[in-house]
C-alpha positions in Angstrom: 22.7 -23.7 -50.1 19.6 -23.6 -47.8 20.8 -26.8 -46.1 24.2 -25.2 -45.4 22.6 -22.2 -43.7 20.3 -24.5 -41.6 23.4 -26.5 -40.6 25.3 -23.3 -39.6 22.4 -22.0 -37.7 21.9 -25.3 -35.8 25.6 -25.4 -35.1 25.5 -21.9 -33.7 22.8 -22.7 -31.2 24.4 -26.1 -30.4 27.6 -24.3 -29.4 26.3 -21.1 -27.8 23.0 -22.2 -26.1 24.6 -23.1 -22.7 27.0 -20.1 -22.5 24.2 -17.7 -23.4 21.9 -19.3 -20.8 24.6 -19.0 -18.1 25.3 -15.4 -19.1 21.6 -14.5 -18.8 21.4 -16.3 -15.4 24.5 -14.3 -14.2 23.0 -11.0 -15.4 19.8 -11.8 -13.6 21.7 -12.6 -10.5 23.7 -9.4 -10.6 20.8 -7.2 -11.2 18.6 -8.9 -8.6 21.3 -8.7 -6.0 21.6 -4.9 -6.6 18.0 -4.0 -6.9 15.9 -6.3 -4.8 15.9 -7.3 -1.1 14.7 -10.1 1.0 14.1 -13.5 -0.6 15.3 -12.2 -3.9 18.9 -12.3 -2.5 18.5 -16.0 -2.3 17.5 -16.2 -6.0 20.5 -13.9 -6.8 22.8 -16.2 -4.9 21.5 -19.3 -6.7 21.8 -17.6 -10.1 25.3 -16.5 -9.4 26.3 -19.9 -8.1 25.0 -21.7 -11.2 28.0 -21.0 -13.5 30.3 -22.1 -10.8 28.4 -25.3 -10.2 28.4 -26.0 -14.0 32.1 -25.3 -14.2 32.9 -27.6 -11.3 30.7 -30.3 -12.7 32.4 -30.4 -16.0 35.8 -29.8 -14.4 35.6 -32.9 -12.3 33.7 -35.0 -14.7 35.7 -38.0 -15.8 36.1 -38.5 -19.5 34.4 -41.4 -21.1 36.5 -44.2 -22.4 
């Protein structure tokens, strides 16, 4: 039974690791864009562009044969 819980936990992080990271990056970008000024706007821009870049990367990636 312990092995099953470990497998479920590892499957959870395998599936949700990247979406949670992208969500945190987006949240950072939104808050930074609203609160900070100057060079922080560039960090906000990069953080908000990251999910778009990842989506385009996997959208145009050719499937393996």
